[in-house]
Backbone atoms as SQL, in Angstrom:
CREATE TABLE atoms (id INTEGER PRIMARY KEY, chain TEXT, resi INTEGER, resn TEXT, atom TEXT, x REAL, y REAL, z REAL);
INSERT INTO atoms VALUES
  (1, 'A', 1, 'MET', 'N', 76.614, -39.800, 16.756),
  (2, 'A', 1, 'MET', 'CA', 77.883, -40.786, 16.798),
  (3, 'A', 1, 'MET', 'C', 79.030, -39.890, 16.610),
  (4, 'A', 2, 'ILE', 'N', 80.165, -40.028, 17.387),
  (5, 'A', 2, 'ILE', 'CA', 81.133, -39.321, 17.109),
  (6, 'A', 2, 'ILE', 'C', 82.403, -40.204, 16.759),
  (7, 'A', 3, 'ASP', 'N', 83.561, -39.744, 15.919),
  (8, 'A', 3, 'ASP', 'CA', 84.441, -40.702, 15.670),
  (9, 'A', 3, 'ASP', 'C', 85.642, -40.455, 16.707),
  (10, 'A', 4, 'LEU', 'N', 86.055, -41.519, 17.191),
  (11, 'A', 4, 'LEU', 'CA', 87.130, -41.377, 18.325),
  (12, 'A', 4, 'LEU', 'C', 88.613, -41.968, 17.888),
  (13, 'A', 5, 'ASN', 'N', 89.461, -41.131, 18.217),
  (14, 'A', 5, 'ASN', 'CA', 90.849, -41.721, 17.784),
  (15, 'A', 5, 'ASN', 'C', 91.344, -42.755, 18.710),
  (16, 'A', 6, 'SER', 'N', 92.439, -43.193, 18.685),
  (17, 'A', 6, 'SER', 'CA', 92.867, -44.380, 19.482),
  (18, 'A', 6, 'SER', 'C', 92.994, -43.982, 20.923),
  (19, 'A', 7, 'LYS', 'N', 93.545, -42.921, 21.218),
  (20, 'A', 7, 'LYS', 'CA', 93.555, -42.265, 22.626),
  (21, 'A', 7, 'LYS', 'C', 92.477, -42.187, 23.390),
  (22, 'A', 8, 'GLN', 'N', 91.388, -41.589, 22.639),
  (23, 'A', 8, 'GLN', 'CA', 90.195, -41.453, 23.134),
  (24, 'A', 8, 'GLN', 'C', 89.510, -42.972, 23.522),
  (25, 'A', 9, 'ARG', 'N', 89.650, -43.772, 22.703),
  (26, 'A', 9, 'ARG', 'CA', 88.998, -45.205, 22.721),
  (27, 'A', 9, 'ARG', 'C', 89.843, -45.750, 24.126),
  (28, 'A', 10, 'LYS', 'N', 91.105, -45.561, 24.206),
  (29, 'A', 10, 'LYS', 'CA', 91.788, -46.054, 25.372),
  (30, 'A', 10, 'LYS', 'C', 91.295, -45.506, 26.544),
  (31, 'A', 11, 'LEU', 'N', 90.925, -44.140, 26.618),
  (32, 'A', 11, 'LEU', 'CA', 90.505, -43.554, 27.836),
  (33, 'A', 11, 'LEU', 'C', 89.185, -44.249, 28.355),
  (34, 'A', 12, 'LEU', 'N', 88.220, -44.353, 27.302),
  (35, 'A', 12, 'LEU', 'CA', 86.951, -44.900, 27.570),
  (36, 'A', 12, 'LEU', 'C', 86.991, -46.334, 28.002),
  (37, 'A', 13, 'GLU', 'N', 88.007, -47.222, 27.260),
  (38, 'A', 13, 'GLU', 'CA', 87.935, -48.597, 27.711),
  (39, 'A', 13, 'GLU', 'C', 88.359, -48.746, 29.127),
  (40, 'A', 14, 'LYS', 'N', 89.503, -47.723, 29.471),
  (41, 'A', 14, 'LYS', 'CA', 90.068, -47.898, 30.774),
  (42, 'A', 14, 'LYS', 'C', 88.944, -47.424, 31.926),
  (43, 'A', 15, 'ALA', 'N', 87.996, -46.562, 31.345),
  (44, 'A', 15, 'ALA', 'CA', 87.003, -46.056, 32.436),
  (45, 'A', 15, 'ALA', 'C', 85.867, -47.209, 32.478),
  (46, 'A', 16, 'ALA', 'N', 85.681, -47.970, 31.483),
  (47, 'A', 16, 'ALA', 'CA', 84.541, -48.774, 31.373),
  (48, 'A', 16, 'ALA', 'C', 85.079, -50.273, 32.209),
  (49, 'A', 17, 'HIS', 'N', 86.407, -50.484, 32.482),
  (50, 'A', 17, 'HIS', 'CA', 86.787, -51.527, 32.911),
  (51, 'A', 17, 'HIS', 'C', 86.334, -51.933, 33.924),
  (52, 'A', 18, 'PRO', 'N', 86.029, -51.294, 35.041),
  (53, 'A', 18, 'PRO', 'CA', 85.512, -51.790, 36.351),
  (54, 'A', 18, 'PRO', 'C', 84.022, -51.902, 36.291),
  (55, 'A', 19, 'LEU', 'N', 83.144, -51.388, 35.034),
  (56, 'A', 19, 'LEU', 'CA', 81.917, -51.319, 35.104),
  (57, 'A', 19, 'LEU', 'C', 81.176, -52.672, 34.780),
  (58, 'A', 20, 'SER', 'N', 80.249, -53.137, 35.130),
  (59, 'A', 20, 'SER', 'CA', 79.561, -54.208, 35.020),
  (60, 'A', 20, 'SER', 'C', 78.509, -54.002, 33.697),
  (61, 'A', 21, 'PRO', 'N', 78.197, -54.912, 32.980),
  (62, 'A', 21, 'PRO', 'CA', 77.364, -54.887, 31.809),
  (63, 'A', 21, 'PRO', 'C', 75.934, -54.573, 32.383),
  (64, 'A', 22, 'LEU', 'N', 75.341, -53.406, 31.804),
  (65, 'A', 22, 'LEU', 'CA', 74.063, -52.946, 32.411),
  (66, 'A', 22, 'LEU', 'C', 72.854, -53.566, 31.342),
  (67, 'A', 23, 'VAL', 'N', 73.248, -54.009, 30.114),
  (68, 'A', 23, 'VAL', 'CA', 72.329, -54.380, 29.056),
  (69, 'A', 23, 'VAL', 'C', 72.662, -55.572, 28.700),
  (70, 'A', 24, 'ILE', 'N', 71.709, -56.636, 28.518),
  (71, 'A', 24, 'ILE', 'CA', 72.173, -57.920, 27.925),
  (72, 'A', 24, 'ILE', 'C', 71.335, -58.184, 26.562),
  (73, 'A', 25, 'VAL', 'N', 72.050, -58.821, 25.679),
  (74, 'A', 25, 'VAL', 'CA', 71.390, -59.473, 24.550),
  (75, 'A', 25, 'VAL', 'C', 71.232, -60.876, 24.797),
  (76, 'A', 26, 'GLY', 'N', 69.940, -61.149, 24.887),
  (77, 'A', 26, 'GLY', 'CA', 69.721, -62.545, 25.115),
  (78, 'A', 26, 'GLY', 'C', 69.177, -63.302, 23.957),
  (79, 'A', 27, 'GLN', 'N', 68.268, -64.374, 24.068),
  (80, 'A', 27, 'GLN', 'CA', 67.777, -65.332, 23.065),
  (81, 'A', 27, 'GLN', 'C', 66.717, -64.334, 22.208),
  (82, 'A', 28, 'GLU', 'N', 66.266, -63.240, 22.363),
  (83, 'A', 28, 'GLU', 'CA', 65.447, -62.535, 21.644),
  (84, 'A', 28, 'GLU', 'C', 66.327, -61.651, 20.654),
  (85, 'A', 29, 'GLY', 'N', 67.520, -61.455, 20.790),
  (86, 'A', 29, 'GLY', 'CA', 68.434, -60.607, 19.893),
  (87, 'A', 29, 'GLY', 'C', 68.355, -59.240, 20.425),
  (88, 'A', 30, 'ALA', 'N', 68.719, -58.354, 19.470),
  (89, 'A', 30, 'ALA', 'CA', 68.782, -57.024, 19.595),
  (90, 'A', 30, 'ALA', 'C', 67.570, -56.264, 19.321),
  (91, 'A', 31, 'THR', 'N', 66.748, -56.501, 19.967),
  (92, 'A', 31, 'THR', 'CA', 65.182, -56.028, 19.852),
  (93, 'A', 31, 'THR', 'C', 65.126, -54.452, 20.224),
  (94, 'A', 32, 'ASP', 'N', 64.090, -53.760, 19.982),
  (95, 'A', 32, 'ASP', 'CA', 63.758, -52.512, 20.264),
  (96, 'A', 32, 'ASP', 'C', 63.845, -52.239, 21.620),
  (97, 'A', 33, 'GLY', 'N', 63.394, -53.104, 22.415),
  (98, 'A', 33, 'GLY', 'CA', 63.572, -53.246, 23.982),
  (99, 'A', 33, 'GLY', 'C', 64.958, -53.097, 24.497),
  (100, 'A', 34, 'VAL', 'N', 65.788, -53.753, 23.828),
  (101, 'A', 34, 'VAL', 'CA', 67.440, -53.806, 23.931),
  (102, 'A', 34, 'VAL', 'C', 67.773, -52.441, 23.653),
  (103, 'A', 35, 'SER', 'N', 67.319, -51.708, 22.517),
  (104, 'A', 35, 'SER', 'CA', 67.841, -50.515, 21.985),
  (105, 'A', 35, 'SER', 'C', 67.348, -49.416, 22.991),
  (106, 'A', 36, 'ALA', 'N', 66.194, -49.494, 23.415),
  (107, 'A', 36, 'ALA', 'CA', 65.820, -48.606, 24.338),
  (108, 'A', 36, 'ALA', 'C', 66.266, -48.550, 25.663),
  (109, 'A', 37, 'MET', 'N', 66.480, -49.779, 26.255),
  (110, 'A', 37, 'MET', 'CA', 67.372, -50.059, 27.558),
  (111, 'A', 37, 'MET', 'C', 68.660, -49.506, 27.273),
  (112, 'A', 38, 'LEU', 'N', 69.441, -49.659, 26.225),
  (113, 'A', 38, 'LEU', 'CA', 70.616, -48.945, 25.969),
  (114, 'A', 38, 'LEU', 'C', 70.682, -47.544, 25.975),
  (115, 'A', 39, 'SER', 'N', 69.495, -47.027, 25.471),
  (116, 'A', 39, 'SER', 'CA', 69.549, -45.581, 25.154),
  (117, 'A', 39, 'SER', 'C', 69.190, -44.922, 26.583),
  (118, 'A', 40, 'ARG', 'N', 68.397, -45.376, 27.354),
  (119, 'A', 40, 'ARG', 'CA', 68.180, -45.145, 28.760),
  (120, 'A', 40, 'ARG', 'C', 69.324, -45.158, 29.584),
  (121, 'A', 41, 'GLN', 'N', 70.262, -46.235, 29.593),
  (122, 'A', 41, 'GLN', 'CA', 71.416, -46.366, 30.446),
  (123, 'A', 41, 'GLN', 'C', 72.436, -45.460, 29.904),
  (124, 'A', 42, 'LEU', 'N', 72.688, -45.038, 28.491),
  (125, 'A', 42, 'LEU', 'CA', 73.672, -44.143, 28.062),
  (126, 'A', 42, 'LEU', 'C', 73.301, -42.836, 28.646),
  (127, 'A', 43, 'GLU', 'N', 72.057, -42.247, 28.463),
  (128, 'A', 43, 'GLU', 'CA', 71.466, -41.158, 29.022),
  (129, 'A', 43, 'GLU', 'C', 71.943, -40.941, 30.697),
  (130, 'A', 44, 'SER', 'N', 71.692, -42.004, 31.299),
  (131, 'A', 44, 'SER', 'CA', 72.306, -41.965, 32.702),
  (132, 'A', 44, 'SER', 'C', 73.715, -42.053, 33.022),
  (133, 'A', 45, 'HIS', 'N', 74.370, -42.786, 32.263),
  (134, 'A', 45, 'HIS', 'CA', 75.707, -43.244, 32.505),
  (135, 'A', 45, 'HIS', 'C', 76.728, -42.910, 31.636),
  (136, 'A', 46, 'GLU', 'N', 76.288, -42.421, 30.410),
  (137, 'A', 46, 'GLU', 'CA', 77.257, -41.976, 29.308),
  (138, 'A', 46, 'GLU', 'C', 78.096, -43.196, 28.723),
  (139, 'A', 47, 'LEU', 'N', 78.554, -44.113, 29.637),
  (140, 'A', 47, 'LEU', 'CA', 79.425, -45.018, 29.077),
  (141, 'A', 47, 'LEU', 'C', 78.871, -46.420, 29.611),
  (142, 'A', 48, 'VAL', 'N', 78.585, -47.391, 28.847),
  (143, 'A', 48, 'VAL', 'CA', 77.772, -48.540, 29.145),
  (144, 'A', 48, 'VAL', 'C', 78.300, -49.737, 28.525),
  (145, 'A', 49, 'LYS', 'N', 78.287, -50.930, 29.319),
  (146, 'A', 49, 'LYS', 'CA', 78.674, -51.990, 28.752),
  (147, 'A', 49, 'LYS', 'C', 77.563, -52.914, 28.451),
  (148, 'A', 50, 'LEU', 'N', 77.542, -53.605, 27.324),
  (149, 'A', 50, 'LEU', 'CA', 76.549, -54.641, 26.837),
  (150, 'A', 50, 'LEU', 'C', 77.173, -55.902, 26.739),
  (151, 'A', 51, 'LYS', 'N', 76.346, -56.958, 27.259),
  (152, 'A', 51, 'LYS', 'CA', 77.052, -58.256, 27.131),
  (153, 'A', 51, 'LYS', 'C', 76.102, -59.169, 26.222),
  (154, 'A', 52, 'PHE', 'N', 76.812, -59.983, 25.308),
  (155, 'A', 52, 'PHE', 'CA', 76.072, -60.617, 24.290),
  (156, 'A', 52, 'PHE', 'C', 76.113, -62.201, 24.824),
  (157, 'A', 53, 'ASN', 'N', 74.782, -62.554, 25.516),
  (158, 'A', 53, 'ASN', 'CA', 74.787, -63.960, 25.964),
  (159, 'A', 53, 'ASN', 'C', 74.550, -64.664, 24.793),
  (160, 'A', 54, 'GLU', 'N', 73.765, -64.363, 23.852),
  (161, 'A', 54, 'GLU', 'CA', 73.348, -65.204, 22.679),
  (162, 'A', 54, 'GLU', 'C', 73.732, -64.319, 21.526),
  (163, 'A', 55, 'TYR', 'N', 73.808, -64.735, 20.149),
  (164, 'A', 55, 'TYR', 'CA', 74.073, -64.023, 18.967),
  (165, 'A', 55, 'TYR', 'C', 75.462, -63.751, 18.849),
  (166, 'A', 56, 'LYS', 'N', 76.402, -64.511, 19.559),
  (167, 'A', 56, 'LYS', 'CA', 77.829, -64.158, 19.683),
  (168, 'A', 56, 'LYS', 'C', 78.475, -63.935, 18.380),
  (169, 'A', 57, 'GLU', 'N', 78.015, -64.738, 17.303),
  (170, 'A', 57, 'GLU', 'CA', 78.636, -64.529, 16.076),
  (171, 'A', 57, 'GLU', 'C', 78.272, -63.298, 15.473),
  (172, 'A', 58, 'GLU', 'N', 77.141, -62.749, 15.800),
  (173, 'A', 58, 'GLU', 'CA', 76.644, -61.718, 14.952),
  (174, 'A', 58, 'GLU', 'C', 76.960, -60.433, 15.707),
  (175, 'A', 59, 'LYS', 'N', 77.690, -60.356, 16.728),
  (176, 'A', 59, 'LYS', 'CA', 77.757, -59.386, 17.694),
  (177, 'A', 59, 'LYS', 'C', 78.306, -58.199, 17.117),
  (178, 'A', 60, 'ARG', 'N', 79.221, -58.086, 16.162),
  (179, 'A', 60, 'ARG', 'CA', 79.930, -56.923, 15.609),
  (180, 'A', 60, 'ARG', 'C', 78.655, -56.195, 14.726),
  (181, 'A', 61, 'GLU', 'N', 77.945, -57.036, 13.975),
  (182, 'A', 61, 'GLU', 'CA', 76.866, -56.353, 13.074),
  (183, 'A', 61, 'GLU', 'C', 75.759, -55.819, 14.195),
  (184, 'A', 62, 'LEU', 'N', 75.459, -56.486, 15.165),
  (185, 'A', 62, 'LEU', 'CA', 74.379, -56.062, 16.187),
  (186, 'A', 62, 'LEU', 'C', 74.734, -54.946, 16.878),
  (187, 'A', 63, 'ALA', 'N', 76.126, -54.835, 17.355),
  (188, 'A', 63, 'ALA', 'CA', 76.582, -53.676, 18.063),
  (189, 'A', 63, 'ALA', 'C', 76.595, -52.620, 17.228),
  (190, 'A', 64, 'THR', 'N', 76.913, -52.715, 15.940),
  (191, 'A', 64, 'THR', 'CA', 77.009, -51.381, 15.148),
  (192, 'A', 64, 'THR', 'C', 75.559, -51.165, 14.901),
  (193, 'A', 65, 'GLY', 'N', 74.646, -51.859, 14.507),
  (194, 'A', 65, 'GLY', 'CA', 73.181, -51.345, 14.678),
  (195, 'A', 65, 'GLY', 'C', 72.798, -50.711, 15.878),
  (196, 'A', 66, 'LEU', 'N', 72.999, -51.387, 17.090),
  (197, 'A', 66, 'LEU', 'CA', 72.694, -50.610, 18.234),
  (198, 'A', 66, 'LEU', 'C', 73.211, -49.296, 18.303),
  (199, 'A', 67, 'ALA', 'N', 74.489, -49.031, 18.046),
  (200, 'A', 67, 'ALA', 'CA', 75.128, -47.876, 18.005),
  (201, 'A', 67, 'ALA', 'C', 74.325, -46.720, 16.985),
  (202, 'A', 68, 'GLN', 'N', 73.893, -47.242, 16.020),
  (203, 'A', 68, 'GLN', 'CA', 73.278, -46.207, 15.179),
  (204, 'A', 68, 'GLN', 'C', 71.682, -45.973, 15.663),
  (205, 'A', 69, 'ALA', 'N', 71.060, -46.920, 16.149),
  (206, 'A', 69, 'ALA', 'CA', 69.721, -46.735, 16.852),
  (207, 'A', 69, 'ALA', 'C', 69.868, -45.909, 17.997),
  (208, 'A', 70, 'THR', 'N', 70.860, -45.899, 18.607),
  (209, 'A', 70, 'THR', 'CA', 70.896, -45.186, 19.984),
  (210, 'A', 70, 'THR', 'C', 71.745, -44.022, 19.790),
  (211, 'A', 71, 'ASP', 'N', 72.104, -43.592, 18.467),
  (212, 'A', 71, 'ASP', 'CA', 72.974, -42.508, 18.238),
  (213, 'A', 71, 'ASP', 'C', 74.213, -42.407, 19.235),
  (214, 'A', 72, 'SER', 'N', 74.901, -43.541, 19.355),
  (215, 'A', 72, 'SER', 'CA', 76.037, -43.516, 20.436),
  (216, 'A', 72, 'SER', 'C', 77.168, -44.199, 19.530),
  (217, 'A', 73, 'THR', 'N', 78.230, -44.179, 20.131),
  (218, 'A', 73, 'THR', 'CA', 79.600, -44.632, 19.609),
  (219, 'A', 73, 'THR', 'C', 79.896, -46.044, 20.121),
  (220, 'A', 74, 'LEU', 'N', 80.191, -46.887, 19.292),
  (221, 'A', 74, 'LEU', 'CA', 80.686, -48.153, 19.650),
  (222, 'A', 74, 'LEU', 'C', 82.108, -48.079, 19.830),
  (223, 'A', 75, 'VAL', 'N', 82.599, -48.232, 21.198),
  (224, 'A', 75, 'VAL', 'CA', 84.115, -47.709, 21.604),
  (225, 'A', 75, 'VAL', 'C', 84.806, -48.970, 21.164),
  (226, 'A', 76, 'ARG', 'N', 84.388, -50.225, 21.494),
  (227, 'A', 76, 'ARG', 'CA', 85.136, -51.439, 21.365),
  (228, 'A', 76, 'ARG', 'C', 84.260, -52.668, 21.810),
  (229, 'A', 77, 'ILE', 'N', 84.773, -53.671, 21.115),
  (230, 'A', 77, 'ILE', 'CA', 84.099, -55.129, 21.472),
  (231, 'A', 77, 'ILE', 'C', 85.265, -55.847, 22.089),
  (232, 'A', 78, 'ILE', 'N', 85.043, -56.365, 23.125),
  (233, 'A', 78, 'ILE', 'CA', 86.156, -57.148, 23.801),
  (234, 'A', 78, 'ILE', 'C', 85.614, -58.605, 24.267),
  (235, 'A', 79, 'GLY', 'N', 85.991, -59.585, 23.692),
  (236, 'A', 79, 'GLY', 'CA', 85.134, -60.824, 23.887),
  (237, 'A', 79, 'GLY', 'C', 83.737, -60.652, 23.719),
  (238, 'A', 80, 'ASN', 'N', 82.666, -60.940, 24.387),
  (239, 'A', 80, 'ASN', 'CA', 81.272, -60.856, 24.189),
  (240, 'A', 80, 'ASN', 'C', 80.917, -59.562, 24.936),
  (241, 'A', 81, 'ILE', 'N', 81.683, -58.626, 25.198),
  (242, 'A', 81, 'ILE', 'CA', 81.155, -57.402, 25.878),
  (243, 'A', 81, 'ILE', 'C', 81.448, -56.273, 24.773),
  (244, 'A', 82, 'ALA', 'N', 80.471, -55.397, 24.655),
  (245, 'A', 82, 'ALA', 'CA', 80.580, -54.285, 23.785),
  (246, 'A', 82, 'ALA', 'C', 80.626, -53.023, 24.627),
  (247, 'A', 83, 'ILE', 'N', 81.201, -51.929, 24.360),
  (248, 'A', 83, 'ILE', 'CA', 81.231, -50.727, 25.172),
  (249, 'A', 83, 'ILE', 'C', 80.647, -49.597, 24.311),
  (250, 'A', 84, 'PHE', 'N', 79.849, -48.970, 24.957),
  (251, 'A', 84, 'PHE', 'CA', 79.031, -47.788, 23.989),
  (252, 'A', 84, 'PHE', 'C', 79.401, -46.471, 24.810),
  (253, 'A', 85, 'TYR', 'N', 79.377, -45.585, 24.010),
  (254, 'A', 85, 'TYR', 'CA', 79.588, -44.055, 24.631),
  (255, 'A', 85, 'TYR', 'C', 78.702, -43.143, 24.104),
  (256, 'A', 86, 'ARG', 'N', 77.962, -42.053, 24.760),
  (257, 'A', 86, 'ARG', 'CA', 77.017, -41.233, 24.222),
  (258, 'A', 86, 'ARG', 'C', 77.238, -40.053, 25.313),
  (259, 'A', 87, 'GLU', 'N', 77.562, -38.921, 24.770),
  (260, 'A', 87, 'GLU', 'CA', 77.686, -37.683, 25.605),
  (261, 'A', 87, 'GLU', 'C', 76.263, -37.418, 26.239),
  (262, 'A', 88, 'SER', 'N', 76.253, -37.005, 27.505),
  (263, 'A', 88, 'SER', 'CA', 75.087, -36.759, 28.059),
  (264, 'A', 88, 'SER', 'C', 74.506, -35.333, 27.414),
  (265, 'A', 89, 'SER', 'N', 73.191, -35.423, 27.376),
  (266, 'A', 89, 'SER', 'CA', 72.474, -34.077, 27.033),
  (267, 'A', 89, 'SER', 'C', 72.529, -33.112, 28.029),
  (268, 'A', 90, 'GLU', 'N', 72.833, -33.240, 29.236),
  (269, 'A', 90, 'GLU', 'CA', 72.949, -32.413, 30.487),
  (270, 'A', 90, 'GLU', 'C', 74.349, -32.041, 30.482),
  (271, 'A', 91, 'ASP', 'N', 74.672, -30.657, 30.659),
  (272, 'A', 91, 'ASP', 'CA', 76.149, -30.395, 31.118),
  (273, 'A', 91, 'ASP', 'C', 76.804, -30.893, 32.182),
  (274, 'A', 92, 'ASP', 'N', 75.702, -30.833, 33.434),
  (275, 'A', 92, 'ASP', 'CA', 76.275, -31.215, 34.582),
  (276, 'A', 92, 'ASP', 'C', 76.733, -32.811, 34.733),
  (277, 'A', 93, 'LYS', 'N', 76.166, -33.529, 33.738),
  (278, 'A', 93, 'LYS', 'CA', 76.483, -34.994, 33.874),
  (279, 'A', 93, 'LYS', 'C', 77.537, -35.649, 32.960),
  (280, 'A', 94, 'ARG', 'N', 78.179, -34.544, 32.102),
  (281, 'A', 94, 'ARG', 'CA', 79.138, -34.875, 31.281),
  (282, 'A', 94, 'ARG', 'C', 80.366, -35.200, 32.006),
  (283, 'A', 95, 'MET', 'N', 80.788, -36.403, 32.098),
  (284, 'A', 95, 'MET', 'CA', 82.053, -37.001, 32.664),
  (285, 'A', 95, 'MET', 'C', 83.174, -36.841, 31.828),
  (286, 'A', 96, 'PHE', 'N', 83.166, -37.197, 30.741),
  (287, 'A', 96, 'PHE', 'CA', 84.133, -37.517, 29.812),
  (288, 'A', 96, 'PHE', 'C', 84.802, -36.262, 28.662),
  (289, 'A', 97, 'LYS', 'N', 83.851, -35.404, 28.581),
  (290, 'A', 97, 'LYS', 'CA', 83.975, -34.456, 27.445),
  (291, 'A', 97, 'LYS', 'C', 85.234, -33.655, 27.269),
  (292, 'A', 98, 'LYS', 'N', 85.648, -33.132, 28.641),
  (293, 'A', 98, 'LYS', 'CA', 86.840, -32.405, 28.563),
  (294, 'A', 98, 'LYS', 'C', 87.999, -33.300, 28.239),
  (295, 'A', 99, 'GLN', 'N', 88.143, -34.494, 28.788),
  (296, 'A', 99, 'GLN', 'CA', 89.322, -35.395, 28.556),
  (297, 'A', 99, 'GLN', 'C', 89.221, -35.821, 27.091),
  (298, 'A', 100, 'LEU', 'N', 87.995, -36.045, 26.577),
  (299, 'A', 100, 'LEU', 'CA', 87.935, -36.545, 25.103),
  (300, 'A', 100, 'LEU', 'C', 88.454, -35.186, 24.206),
  (301, 'A', 101, 'ASP', 'N', 87.957, -34.206, 24.621),
  (302, 'A', 101, 'ASP', 'CA', 88.293, -32.996, 23.719),
  (303, 'A', 101, 'ASP', 'C', 89.786, -32.776, 24.037),
  (304, 'A', 102, 'LYS', 'N', 90.451, -33.115, 24.922),
  (305, 'A', 102, 'LYS', 'CA', 91.919, -32.798, 25.176),
  (306, 'A', 102, 'LYS', 'C', 92.573, -33.703, 24.301),
  (307, 'A', 103, 'LEU', 'N', 92.079, -35.055, 24.309),
  (308, 'A', 103, 'LEU', 'CA', 92.942, -35.948, 23.570),
  (309, 'A', 103, 'LEU', 'C', 92.742, -35.810, 22.044),
  (310, 'A', 104, 'ALA', 'N', 91.550, -35.250, 21.705),
  (311, 'A', 104, 'ALA', 'CA', 91.351, -35.089, 20.244),
  (312, 'A', 104, 'ALA', 'C', 92.253, -34.135, 19.819),
  (313, 'A', 105, 'LYS', 'N', 92.575, -32.985, 20.458),
  (314, 'A', 105, 'LYS', 'CA', 93.625, -32.073, 19.761),
  (315, 'A', 105, 'LYS', 'C', 95.178, -32.723, 19.552),
  (316, 'A', 106, 'LYS', 'N', 95.323, -33.722, 20.423),
  (317, 'A', 106, 'LYS', 'CA', 96.779, -34.220, 20.132),
  (318, 'A', 106, 'LYS', 'C', 96.975, -35.175, 18.983);
């Protein structure tokens, strides 16, 4: 998990805007299966939207727990959508590293 400043969060929010949610929290809640799916999607995409169809009142706690379980960063929760970021382990798949590093220095 990395700490993001406001400029870095804004960059990732903007990049996530056109994305569709790839992971959904349904009636079973934030299960190990949801955590595993989020982790797989983060490895493939780095930036992932998760939608809360259920447990909307607990979304902040659940999203924080999912971020810890997947070693990712919770970028923002907007409505019932949570945005997660985790840098890819493969150098050639890193889409945001240079931009985030540049904004970290400001």
